[in-house]
N, C-alpha and C positions, 0 to 999 in steps of 0.2 A: 432521023439518026437517035439511037440511045447511048448516052455515054457509056462508056467503061473505064478501067484503069488497068494497065498493064506494067511489068516491069520485067526486066532482065538483068542478070551481075556476069561482066566478063573480068576477069582475073587478067590486067595488062602485063604483070610482070611477069606469069606464068603462061601467056597465051594461048589460054583457053577456058569455057565458062566454068564459073564459081558455081560446082555441083554441091549441094548440102548447107549452103547459108540459111541462115534463119532471116526472114523480115518479118517486121511488125509494122501495122497500117492501124495509125489514128487517126481521128476526126478531132477535129480544133473547134471548140465553140465557147471563144472567148477567153478566159482563163481555165476551162475544161477541158483536160485530154481525155479522151475515150479510147480506150484498143476495140479497135473492130474485129481484127481477124489476127492470126499469124502463120505463115506458113514456110515452107523451105523449095529451095531452088532444086531442081532437076539436072539432068547429066546436060541438060544446053543451056544450064544458068538461069532458066526461066519458070516461073511457077507455073503448074499442070493447066490453071486456071486463070481469068482473069483477078487480079488480089482485090478487085473492087468492081462485080460482074453488072451489066444492066439494071439487073432486077434488084439490088442495092445501092446505085448511083443516086448521088444528091450532089448539085454543086456546093461548093464551101469549100474550106482550108482543110489540108490532110498534113499529115507527115508519115513518110515510112521511115522506119527505123532499119537499118542493114546491120549484122553483126557481123561484122568483119572481124574480131579480133578473135572471136571462137572459130570463125572458118580457118584465117589463116592459122591459127596452133593446128588445127585439125589438118592442115595440107603441109605442117612442119615448116612453117616460116620461122625462124630464129630472129628474136628480137630481147630489146632491153624489157626492162620492167619498172613502170608499167608501158604498156604497147603503146606506140604511137597513136594508132587509129584502133579503135575496139569499136565503138558504137557509134554508127554515123547516121544523123536523124538529115533529113532532107523535108523542109516543109513548102507548099506548094499550095497552088489555088487551081479550084477545077471551077470555069464560069461559064461552062457552056457544055451543052448534050453531045460531047463527042469521043471521041479516042483520044484518051492523054497514056502516054508510054514515059515510063520515069528511068531510065534505065542509070546504073553505077557500073562505072569503069574505074579496076580497083588495083591501087600496089600498096606494098608496106607502108607507103609515108605520102603516098598522094591519092584524092581521087577525083575524078568529074562527072557531072550528070547533065544532063538536057533534056529538052520537051522533044520525046523523039516519033515515032511513026511506027 
């Protein structure tokens, strides 16, 4: 099996997929943090293709940054200044050649993630 990485975002407060959220993927090598790509979620809260496809997959440490503040602003969620949640980084390791799914469940004042399938 060849590894790959997918993600999606659900807006738990509004009860719908988080459409149009910017997500960045970084590879972490020691103290170095390299941007691999940036994508936006579609109307189902997913990226149109794996955020790390099989052709680019390598084991190692990665970080997804979900731009939640800009998304919440775009959908009209009122907030104080500064917003409680803005950019949400999730750092994780890919240790074998399999499908990794790292979703985000979001509300204006909380979030959760897990390794999905």
